[in-house]
PDB file of the backbone (N, CA, C, O) and the ligand in Angstrom, with CONECT records:
HET     ZN  A 101       1
ATOM      1  N   MET A   1       0.845  -1.197   0.000  1.00  0.00           N
ATOM      2  CA  MET A   1       0.000   0.000   0.000  1.00  0.00           C
ATOM      3  C   MET A   1       0.882   1.249   0.000  1.00  0.00           C
ATOM      4  O   MET A   1       1.662   1.476   0.925  1.00  0.00           O
ATOM      5  N   LYS A   2       0.745   2.039  -1.037  1.00  0.00           N
ATOM      6  CA  LYS A   2       1.612   3.205  -1.137  1.00  0.00           C
ATOM      7  C   LYS A   2       0.786   4.486  -1.252  1.00  0.00           C
ATOM      8  O   LYS A   2      -0.332   4.469  -1.767  1.00  0.00           O
ATOM      9  N   CYS A   3       1.325   5.551  -0.786  1.00  0.00           N
ATOM     10  CA  CYS A   3       0.667   6.837  -0.909  1.00  0.00           C
ATOM     11  C   CYS A   3       1.711   7.933  -0.919  1.00  0.00           C
ATOM     12  O   CYS A   3       2.904   7.654  -0.806  1.00  0.00           O
ATOM     13  N   LYS A   4       1.281   9.173  -1.053  1.00  0.00           N
ATOM     14  CA  LYS A   4       2.164  10.331  -1.116  1.00  0.00           C
ATOM     15  C   LYS A   4       3.145  10.390   0.047  1.00  0.00           C
ATOM     16  O   LYS A   4       4.296  10.801  -0.103  1.00  0.00           O
ATOM     17  N   ILE A   5       2.666   9.973   1.193  1.00  0.00           N
ATOM     18  CA  ILE A   5       3.473  10.111   2.389  1.00  0.00           C
ATOM     19  C   ILE A   5       4.676   9.168   2.361  1.00  0.00           C
ATOM     20  O   ILE A   5       5.771   9.537   2.785  1.00  0.00           O
ATOM     21  N   PHE A   6       4.468   7.976   1.870  1.00  0.00           N
ATOM     22  CA  PHE A   6       5.543   6.992   1.891  1.00  0.00           C
ATOM     23  C   PHE A   6       6.104   6.689   0.514  1.00  0.00           C
ATOM     24  O   PHE A   6       7.077   5.946   0.383  1.00  0.00           O
ATOM     25  N   SER A   7       5.503   7.251  -0.492  1.00  0.00           N
ATOM     26  CA  SER A   7       5.946   6.935  -1.846  1.00  0.00           C
ATOM     27  C   SER A   7       5.480   8.004  -2.814  1.00  0.00           C
ATOM     28  O   SER A   7       4.490   8.693  -2.565  1.00  0.00           O
ATOM     29  N   SER A   8       6.191   8.137  -3.908  1.00  0.00           N
ATOM     30  CA  SER A   8       5.772   9.091  -4.933  1.00  0.00           C
ATOM     31  C   SER A   8       4.633   8.514  -5.768  1.00  0.00           C
ATOM     32  O   SER A   8       4.021   9.210  -6.579  1.00  0.00           O
ATOM     33  N   GLU A   9       4.369   7.264  -5.558  1.00  0.00           N
ATOM     34  CA  GLU A   9       3.317   6.599  -6.311  1.00  0.00           C
ATOM     35  C   GLU A   9       1.956   6.888  -5.676  1.00  0.00           C
ATOM     36  O   GLU A   9       1.376   6.044  -4.992  1.00  0.00           O
ATOM     37  N   ALA A  10       1.465   8.101  -5.921  1.00  0.00           N
ATOM     38  CA  ALA A  10       0.250   8.545  -5.248  1.00  0.00           C
ATOM     39  C   ALA A  10      -1.001   7.898  -5.844  1.00  0.00           C
ATOM     40  O   ALA A  10      -1.066   7.602  -7.037  1.00  0.00           O
ATOM     41  N   GLN A  11      -1.966   7.694  -4.994  1.00  0.00           N
ATOM     42  CA  GLN A  11      -3.239   7.191  -5.467  1.00  0.00           C
ATOM     43  C   GLN A  11      -4.149   8.368  -5.796  1.00  0.00           C
ATOM     44  O   GLN A  11      -3.712   9.518  -5.769  1.00  0.00           O
ATOM     45  N   LYS A  12      -5.374   8.094  -6.097  1.00  0.00           N
ATOM     46  CA  LYS A  12      -6.336   9.093  -6.532  1.00  0.00           C
ATOM     47  C   LYS A  12      -6.344  10.346  -5.649  1.00  0.00           C
ATOM     48  O   LYS A  12      -6.212  11.464  -6.148  1.00  0.00           O
ATOM     49  N   ASN A  13      -6.495  10.156  -4.375  1.00  0.00           N
ATOM     50  CA  ASN A  13      -6.564  11.280  -3.453  1.00  0.00           C
ATOM     51  C   ASN A  13      -5.207  11.664  -2.900  1.00  0.00           C
ATOM     52  O   ASN A  13      -5.096  12.599  -2.108  1.00  0.00           O
ATOM     53  N   GLY A  14      -4.204  10.965  -3.302  1.00  0.00           N
ATOM     54  CA  GLY A  14      -2.880  11.262  -2.800  1.00  0.00           C
ATOM     55  C   GLY A  14      -2.533  10.502  -1.536  1.00  0.00           C
ATOM     56  O   GLY A  14      -1.362  10.400  -1.171  1.00  0.00           O
ATOM     57  N   PHE A  15      -3.528   9.974  -0.876  1.00  0.00           N
ATOM     58  CA  PHE A  15      -3.288   9.213   0.347  1.00  0.00           C
ATOM     59  C   PHE A  15      -3.811   7.798   0.195  1.00  0.00           C
ATOM     60  O   PHE A  15      -4.746   7.554  -0.567  1.00  0.00           O
ATOM     61  N   CYS A  16      -3.223   6.885   0.903  1.00  0.00           N
ATOM     62  CA  CYS A  16      -3.783   5.541   0.963  1.00  0.00           C
ATOM     63  C   CYS A  16      -5.029   5.586   1.853  1.00  0.00           C
ATOM     64  O   CYS A  16      -5.313   6.607   2.480  1.00  0.00           O
ATOM     65  N   THR A  17      -5.752   4.499   1.903  1.00  0.00           N
ATOM     66  CA  THR A  17      -7.010   4.468   2.647  1.00  0.00           C
ATOM     67  C   THR A  17      -6.830   4.854   4.115  1.00  0.00           C
ATOM     68  O   THR A  17      -7.625   5.616   4.666  1.00  0.00           O
ATOM     69  N   LEU A  18      -5.802   4.334   4.727  1.00  0.00           N
ATOM     70  CA  LEU A  18      -5.595   4.600   6.147  1.00  0.00           C
ATOM     71  C   LEU A  18      -5.249   6.059   6.413  1.00  0.00           C
ATOM     72  O   LEU A  18      -5.723   6.651   7.382  1.00  0.00           O
ATOM     73  N   HIS A  19      -4.425   6.630   5.552  1.00  0.00           N
ATOM     74  CA  HIS A  19      -4.082   8.036   5.738  1.00  0.00           C
ATOM     75  C   HIS A  19      -5.261   8.943   5.404  1.00  0.00           C
ATOM     76  O   HIS A  19      -5.466   9.975   6.042  1.00  0.00           O
ATOM     77  N   LEU A  20      -6.035   8.541   4.390  1.00  0.00           N
ATOM     78  CA  LEU A  20      -7.209   9.330   4.031  1.00  0.00           C
ATOM     79  C   LEU A  20      -8.205   9.351   5.188  1.00  0.00           C
ATOM     80  O   LEU A  20      -8.800  10.381   5.503  1.00  0.00           O
ATOM     81  N   GLN A  21      -8.367   8.196   5.803  1.00  0.00           N
ATOM     82  CA  GLN A  21      -9.275   8.087   6.948  1.00  0.00           C
ATOM     83  C   GLN A  21      -8.781   8.969   8.100  1.00  0.00           C
ATOM     84  O   GLN A  21      -9.565   9.663   8.748  1.00  0.00           O
ATOM     85  N   ALA A  22      -7.494   8.929   8.336  1.00  0.00           N
ATOM     86  CA  ALA A  22      -6.909   9.751   9.395  1.00  0.00           C
ATOM     87  C   ALA A  22      -7.106  11.230   9.084  1.00  0.00           C
ATOM     88  O   ALA A  22      -7.403  12.025   9.976  1.00  0.00           O
ATOM     89  N   TYR A  23      -6.940  11.595   7.817  1.00  0.00           N
ATOM     90  CA  TYR A  23      -7.117  12.978   7.387  1.00  0.00           C
ATOM     91  C   TYR A  23      -8.550  13.443   7.629  1.00  0.00           C
ATOM     92  O   TYR A  23      -8.781  14.552   8.111  1.00  0.00           O
ATOM     93  N   GLN A  24      -9.508  12.583   7.289  1.00  0.00           N
ATOM     94  CA  GLN A  24     -10.913  12.933   7.496  1.00  0.00           C
ATOM     95  C   GLN A  24     -11.224  13.094   8.983  1.00  0.00           C
ATOM     96  O   GLN A  24     -12.011  13.956   9.373  1.00  0.00           O
ATOM     97  N   ASN A  25     -10.606  12.267   9.794  1.00  0.00           N
ATOM     98  CA  ASN A  25     -10.784  12.393  11.236  1.00  0.00           C
ATOM     99  C   ASN A  25     -10.268  13.732  11.747  1.00  0.00           C
ATOM    100  O   ASN A  25     -10.876  14.362  12.613  1.00  0.00           O
ATOM    101  N   VAL A  26      -9.132  14.155  11.192  1.00  0.00           N
ATOM    102  CA  VAL A  26      -8.551  15.437  11.578  1.00  0.00           C
ATOM    103  C   VAL A  26      -9.510  16.578  11.240  1.00  0.00           C
ATOM    104  O   VAL A  26      -9.718  17.483  12.048  1.00  0.00           O
ATOM    105  N   ILE A  27     -10.092  16.526  10.038  1.00  0.00           N
ATOM    106  CA  ILE A  27     -11.040  17.554   9.612  1.00  0.00           C
ATOM    107  C   ILE A  27     -12.273  17.566  10.518  1.00  0.00           C
ATOM    108  O   ILE A  27     -12.725  18.622  10.960  1.00  0.00           O
ATOM    109  N   GLU A  28     -12.798  16.390  10.781  1.00  0.00           N
ATOM    110  CA  GLU A  28     -14.015  16.304  11.600  1.00  0.00           C
ATOM    111  C   GLU A  28     -13.768  16.791  13.018  1.00  0.00           C
ATOM    112  O   GLU A  28     -14.597  17.491  13.599  1.00  0.00           O
ATOM    113  N   LYS A  29     -12.634  16.419  13.562  1.00  0.00           N
ATOM    114  CA  LYS A  29     -12.315  16.811  14.927  1.00  0.00           C
ATOM    115  C   LYS A  29     -12.138  18.321  15.031  1.00  0.00           C
ATOM    116  O   LYS A  29     -12.420  18.917  16.070  1.00  0.00           O
ATOM    117  N   PHE A  30     -11.672  18.929  13.955  1.00  0.00           N
ATOM    118  CA  PHE A  30     -11.483  20.378  13.970  1.00  0.00           C
ATOM    119  C   PHE A  30     -12.817  21.096  14.188  1.00  0.00           C
ATOM    120  O   PHE A  30     -12.876  22.081  14.924  1.00  0.00           O
ATOM    121  N   ASP A  31     -13.873  20.613  13.561  1.00  0.00           N
ATOM    122  CA  ASP A  31     -15.185  21.235  13.734  1.00  0.00           C
ATOM    123  C   ASP A  31     -15.620  21.186  15.197  1.00  0.00           C
ATOM    124  O   ASP A  31     -16.195  22.139  15.724  1.00  0.00           O
ATOM    125  N   VAL A  32     -15.337  20.069  15.833  1.00  0.00           N
ATOM    126  CA  VAL A  32     -15.692  19.926  17.246  1.00  0.00           C
ATOM    127  C   VAL A  32     -14.888  20.901  18.099  1.00  0.00           C
ATOM    128  O   VAL A  32     -15.436  21.584  18.964  1.00  0.00           O
ATOM    129  N   TRP A  33     -13.598  20.955  17.849  1.00  0.00           N
ATOM    130  CA  TRP A  33     -12.713  21.855  18.601  1.00  0.00           C
ATOM    131  C   TRP A  33     -13.114  23.305  18.405  1.00  0.00           C
ATOM    132  O   TRP A  33     -13.127  24.089  19.354  1.00  0.00           O
ATOM    133  N   ARG A  34     -13.441  23.657  17.171  1.00  0.00           N
ATOM    134  CA  ARG A  34     -13.769  25.046  16.859  1.00  0.00           C
ATOM    135  C   ARG A  34     -15.030  25.483  17.586  1.00  0.00           C
ATOM    136  O   ARG A  34     -15.130  26.616  18.057  1.00  0.00           O
ATOM    137  N   GLU A  35     -15.991  24.572  17.673  1.00  0.00           N
ATOM    138  CA  GLU A  35     -17.218  24.901  18.399  1.00  0.00           C
ATOM    139  C   GLU A  35     -16.934  25.125  19.865  1.00  0.00           C
ATOM    140  O   GLU A  35     -17.541  25.981  20.507  1.00  0.00           O
ATOM    141  N   ALA A  36     -16.012  24.353  20.383  1.00  0.00           N
ATOM    142  CA  ALA A  36     -15.702  24.428  21.810  1.00  0.00           C
ATOM    143  C   ALA A  36     -14.817  25.614  22.153  1.00  0.00           C
ATOM    144  O   ALA A  36     -14.971  26.206  23.221  1.00  0.00           O
ATOM    145  N   SER A  37     -13.891  25.972  21.266  1.00  0.00           N
ATOM    146  CA  SER A  37     -12.894  26.960  21.655  1.00  0.00           C
ATOM    147  C   SER A  37     -12.567  28.005  20.588  1.00  0.00           C
ATOM    148  O   SER A  37     -11.674  28.827  20.795  1.00  0.00           O
ATOM    149  N   ALA A  38     -13.254  27.992  19.474  1.00  0.00           N
ATOM    150  CA  ALA A  38     -12.974  28.945  18.391  1.00  0.00           C
ATOM    151  C   ALA A  38     -11.508  28.921  17.984  1.00  0.00           C
ATOM    152  O   ALA A  38     -10.944  29.948  17.606  1.00  0.00           O
ATOM    153  N   ILE A  39     -10.909  27.767  18.063  1.00  0.00           N
ATOM    154  CA  ILE A  39      -9.488  27.623  17.718  1.00  0.00           C
ATOM    155  C   ILE A  39      -9.277  27.842  16.220  1.00  0.00           C
ATOM    156  O   ILE A  39     -10.116  27.476  15.397  1.00  0.00           O
ATOM    157  N   LEU A  40      -8.161  28.435  15.894  1.00  0.00           N
ATOM    158  CA  LEU A  40      -7.824  28.630  14.485  1.00  0.00           C
ATOM    159  C   LEU A  40      -7.284  27.332  13.900  1.00  0.00           C
ATOM    160  O   LEU A  40      -6.716  26.500  14.608  1.00  0.00           O
ATOM    161  N   TRP A  41      -7.469  27.179  12.606  1.00  0.00           N
ATOM    162  CA  TRP A  41      -7.022  25.951  11.916  1.00  0.00           C
ATOM    163  C   TRP A  41      -5.532  25.704  12.153  1.00  0.00           C
ATOM    164  O   TRP A  41      -5.129  24.586  12.476  1.00  0.00           O
ATOM    165  N   ILE A  42      -4.731  26.732  11.995  1.00  0.00           N
ATOM    166  CA  ILE A  42      -3.286  26.560  12.133  1.00  0.00           C
ATOM    167  C   ILE A  42      -2.917  26.183  13.571  1.00  0.00           C
ATOM    168  O   ILE A  42      -2.018  25.373  13.798  1.00  0.00           O
ATOM    169  N   ASP A  43      -3.620  26.778  14.535  1.00  0.00           N
ATOM    170  CA  ASP A  43      -3.357  26.442  15.934  1.00  0.00           C
ATOM    171  C   ASP A  43      -3.777  25.012  16.234  1.00  0.00           C
ATOM    172  O   ASP A  43      -3.133  24.293  16.998  1.00  0.00           O
ATOM    173  N   TYR A  44      -4.864  24.632  15.614  1.00  0.00           N
ATOM    174  CA  TYR A  44      -5.353  23.266  15.764  1.00  0.00           C
ATOM    175  C   TYR A  44      -4.324  22.261  15.262  1.00  0.00           C
ATOM    176  O   TYR A  44      -4.066  21.243  15.904  1.00  0.00           O
ATOM    177  N   LEU A  45      -3.743  22.560  14.111  1.00  0.00           N
ATOM    178  CA  LEU A  45      -2.732  21.658  13.554  1.00  0.00           C
ATOM    179  C   LEU A  45      -1.534  21.530  14.494  1.00  0.00           C
ATOM    180  O   LEU A  45      -0.990  20.443  14.687  1.00  0.00           O
ATOM    181  N   VAL A  46      -1.139  22.654  15.069  1.00  0.00           N
ATOM    182  CA  VAL A  46      -0.027  22.635  16.017  1.00  0.00           C
ATOM    183  C   VAL A  46      -0.395  21.790  17.228  1.00  0.00           C
ATOM    184  O   VAL A  46       0.403  20.983  17.706  1.00  0.00           O
ATOM    185  N   GLU A  47      -1.609  21.986  17.712  1.00  0.00           N
ATOM    186  CA  GLU A  47      -2.050  21.258  18.902  1.00  0.00           C
ATOM    187  C   GLU A  47      -2.075  19.747  18.681  1.00  0.00           C
ATOM    188  O   GLU A  47      -1.612  18.983  19.527  1.00  0.00           O
ATOM    189  N   ILE A  48      -2.612  19.325  17.550  1.00  0.00           N
ATOM    190  CA  ILE A  48      -2.688  17.877  17.349  1.00  0.00           C
ATOM    191  C   ILE A  48      -1.321  17.266  17.092  1.00  0.00           C
ATOM    192  O   ILE A  48      -1.106  16.078  17.337  1.00  0.00           O
ATOM    193  N   GLN A  49      -0.403  18.075  16.601  1.00  0.00           N
ATOM    194  CA  GLN A  49       0.970  17.576  16.455  1.00  0.00           C
ATOM    195  C   GLN A  49       1.610  17.343  17.818  1.00  0.00           C
ATOM    196  O   GLN A  49       2.405  16.421  17.999  1.00  0.00           O
ATOM    197  N   LYS A  50       1.248  18.197  18.772  1.00  0.00           N
ATOM    198  CA  LYS A  50       1.823  18.086  20.122  1.00  0.00           C
ATOM    199  C   LYS A  50       1.112  17.030  20.953  1.00  0.00           C
ATOM    200  O   LYS A  50       1.671  16.482  21.903  1.00  0.00           O
ATOM    201  N   ASN A  51      -0.132  16.757  20.578  1.00  0.00           N
ATOM    202  CA  ASN A  51      -0.971  15.869  21.372  1.00  0.00           C
ATOM    203  C   ASN A  51      -0.563  14.412  21.197  1.00  0.00           C
ATOM    204  O   ASN A  51      -0.620  13.868  20.094  1.00  0.00           O
ATOM    205  N   SER A  52      -0.162  13.804  22.271  1.00  0.00           N
ATOM    206  CA  SER A  52       0.300  12.423  22.198  1.00  0.00           C
ATOM    207  C   SER A  52      -0.840  11.456  21.903  1.00  0.00           C
ATOM    208  O   SER A  52      -0.610  10.305  21.532  1.00  0.00           O
ATOM    209  N   LEU A  53      -2.072  11.932  22.070  1.00  0.00           N
ATOM    210  CA  LEU A  53      -3.216  11.072  21.790  1.00  0.00           C
ATOM    211  C   LEU A  53      -3.541  11.007  20.305  1.00  0.00           C
ATOM    212  O   LEU A  53      -4.273  10.125  19.857  1.00  0.00           O
ATOM    213  N   THR A  54      -2.990  11.945  19.552  1.00  0.00           N
ATOM    214  CA  THR A  54      -3.207  11.925  18.113  1.00  0.00           C
ATOM    215  C   THR A  54      -2.508  10.717  17.515  1.00  0.00           C
ATOM    216  O   THR A  54      -1.343  10.455  17.812  1.00  0.00           O
ATOM    217  N   GLY A  55      -3.207   9.995  16.687  1.00  0.00           N
ATOM    218  CA  GLY A  55      -2.627   8.804  16.082  1.00  0.00           C
ATOM    219  C   GLY A  55      -1.462   9.132  15.164  1.00  0.00           C
ATOM    220  O   GLY A  55      -1.385  10.226  14.603  1.00  0.00           O
ATOM    221  N   GLU A  56      -0.582   8.199  15.021  1.00  0.00           N
ATOM    222  CA  GLU A  56       0.573   8.404  14.141  1.00  0.00           C
ATOM    223  C   GLU A  56       0.139   8.643  12.698  1.00  0.00           C
ATOM    224  O   GLU A  56       0.770   9.410  11.970  1.00  0.00           O
ATOM    225  N   TRP A  57      -0.927   7.990  12.298  1.00  0.00           N
ATOM    226  CA  TRP A  57      -1.419   8.172  10.931  1.00  0.00           C
ATOM    227  C   TRP A  57      -1.811   9.626  10.715  1.00  0.00           C
ATOM    228  O   TRP A  57      -1.456  10.239   9.708  1.00  0.00           O
ATOM    229  N   ALA A  58      -2.547  10.164  11.677  1.00  0.00           N
ATOM    230  CA  ALA A  58      -3.005  11.550  11.568  1.00  0.00           C
ATOM    231  C   ALA A  58      -1.826  12.512  11.582  1.00  0.00           C
ATOM    232  O   ALA A  58      -1.818  13.497  10.844  1.00  0.00           O
ATOM    233  N   LYS A  59      -0.843  12.235  12.409  1.00  0.00           N
ATOM    234  CA  LYS A  59       0.342  13.097  12.462  1.00  0.00           C
ATOM    235  C   LYS A  59       1.074  13.090  11.131  1.00  0.00           C
ATOM    236  O   LYS A  59       1.526  14.133  10.657  1.00  0.00           O
ATOM    237  N   ASP A  60       1.188  11.924  10.534  1.00  0.00           N
ATOM    238  CA  ASP A  60       1.814  11.818   9.212  1.00  0.00           C
ATOM    239  C   ASP A  60       1.109  12.717   8.212  1.00  0.00           C
ATOM    240  O   ASP A  60       1.737  13.449   7.447  1.00  0.00           O
ATOM    241  N   VAL A  61      -0.221  12.639   8.241  1.00  0.00           N
ATOM    242  CA  VAL A  61      -1.024  13.409   7.291  1.00  0.00           C
ATOM    243  C   VAL A  61      -0.806  14.904   7.498  1.00  0.00           C
ATOM    244  O   VAL A  61      -0.571  15.650   6.547  1.00  0.00           O
ATOM    245  N   VAL A  62      -0.887  15.319   8.740  1.00  0.00           N
ATOM    246  CA  VAL A  62      -0.743  16.744   9.050  1.00  0.00           C
ATOM    247  C   VAL A  62       0.631  17.245   8.628  1.00  0.00           C
ATOM    248  O   VAL A  62       0.759  18.306   8.017  1.00  0.00           O
ATOM    249  N   LYS A  63       1.644  16.476   8.958  1.00  0.00           N
ATOM    250  CA  LYS A  63       3.011  16.861   8.604  1.00  0.00           C
ATOM    251  C   LYS A  63       3.161  17.003   7.099  1.00  0.00           C
ATOM    252  O   LYS A  63       3.752  17.960   6.599  1.00  0.00           O
ATOM    253  N   HIS A  64       2.621  16.044   6.406  1.00  0.00           N
ATOM    254  CA  HIS A  64       2.792  16.020   4.961  1.00  0.00           C
ATOM    255  C   HIS A  64       1.900  17.028   4.243  1.00  0.00           C
ATOM    256  O   HIS A  64       2.360  17.831   3.431  1.00  0.00           O
ATOM    257  N   ARG A  65       0.627  16.961   4.564  1.00  0.00           N
ATOM    258  CA  ARG A  65      -0.387  17.724   3.840  1.00  0.00           C
ATOM    259  C   ARG A  65      -0.250  19.225   4.057  1.00  0.00           C
ATOM    260  O   ARG A  65      -0.466  20.010   3.134  1.00  0.00           O
ATOM    261  N   PHE A  66       0.104  19.621   5.261  1.00  0.00           N
ATOM    262  CA  PHE A  66       0.028  21.038   5.599  1.00  0.00           C
ATOM    263  C   PHE A  66       1.397  21.680   5.785  1.00  0.00           C
ATOM    264  O   PHE A  66       1.520  22.800   6.280  1.00  0.00           O
ATOM    265  N   LYS A  67       2.411  20.944   5.377  1.00  0.00           N
ATOM    266  CA  LYS A  67       3.751  21.469   5.472  1.00  0.00           C
ATOM    267  C   LYS A  67       3.873  22.704   4.582  1.00  0.00           C
ATOM    268  O   LYS A  67       3.596  22.635   3.384  1.00  0.00           O
ATOM    269  N   GLY A  68       4.276  23.806   5.148  1.00  0.00           N
ATOM    270  CA  GLY A  68       4.524  24.993   4.362  1.00  0.00           C
ATOM    271  C   GLY A  68       3.294  25.805   4.020  1.00  0.00           C
ATOM    272  O   GLY A  68       3.396  26.841   3.363  1.00  0.00           O
ATOM    273  N   GLU A  69       2.133  25.346   4.457  1.00  0.00           N
ATOM    274  CA  GLU A  69       0.930  26.119   4.177  1.00  0.00           C
ATOM    275  C   GLU A  69       0.680  27.124   5.299  1.00  0.00           C
ATOM    276  O   GLU A  69       1.237  27.010   6.391  1.00  0.00           O
ATOM    277  N   ASN A  70      -0.157  28.099   5.012  1.00  0.00           N
ATOM    278  CA  ASN A  70      -0.364  29.171   5.975  1.00  0.00           C
ATOM    279  C   ASN A  70      -1.472  28.889   6.969  1.00  0.00           C
ATOM    280  O   ASN A  70      -1.701  29.675   7.888  1.00  0.00           O
ATOM    281  N   GLY A  71      -2.139  27.804   6.795  1.00  0.00           N
ATOM    282  CA  GLY A  71      -3.182  27.453   7.735  1.00  0.00           C
ATOM    283  C   GLY A  71      -4.564  27.859   7.266  1.00  0.00           C
ATOM    284  O   GLY A  71      -5.547  27.638   7.974  1.00  0.00           O
ATOM    285  N   ASN A  72      -4.654  28.442   6.095  1.00  0.00           N
ATOM    286  CA  ASN A  72      -5.969  28.851   5.619  1.00  0.00           C
ATOM    287  C   ASN A  72      -6.548  27.835   4.629  1.00  0.00           C
ATOM    288  O   ASN A  72      -7.573  28.093   3.998  1.00  0.00           O
ATOM    289  N   VAL A  73      -5.912  26.722   4.503  1.00  0.00           N
ATOM    290  CA  VAL A  73      -6.424  25.671   3.633  1.00  0.00           C
ATOM    291  C   VAL A  73      -6.966  24.539   4.491  1.00  0.00           C
ATOM    292  O   VAL A  73      -6.282  24.009   5.367  1.00  0.00           O
ATOM    293  N   LYS A  74      -8.193  24.193   4.220  1.00  0.00           N
ATOM    294  CA  LYS A  74      -8.773  23.126   5.017  1.00  0.00           C
ATOM    295  C   LYS A  74      -8.925  21.894   4.149  1.00  0.00           C
ATOM    296  O   LYS A  74      -9.400  20.861   4.622  1.00  0.00           O
TER     297      LYS A  74
HETATM  298 ZN    ZN A 101      -0.526   6.139   3.513  1.00  0.00          ZN2+
END
């Protein structure tokens, strides 16, 4: 199973199924966090990177997908 994160051989969405699932979880969780604390997207990304409860799959996605972005892309 290969995807952008571990290989240049990207699939349709750029992520393998497991990473895509992790990515969707990150997006969904952001909505919950935002309702609770009005957190900014970029701050949220920083927080989940620091959070030891965040799965490794999700961390991979965040590191890869949002590297170098300004935080205004969801
Ligand atoms: Zn993957």
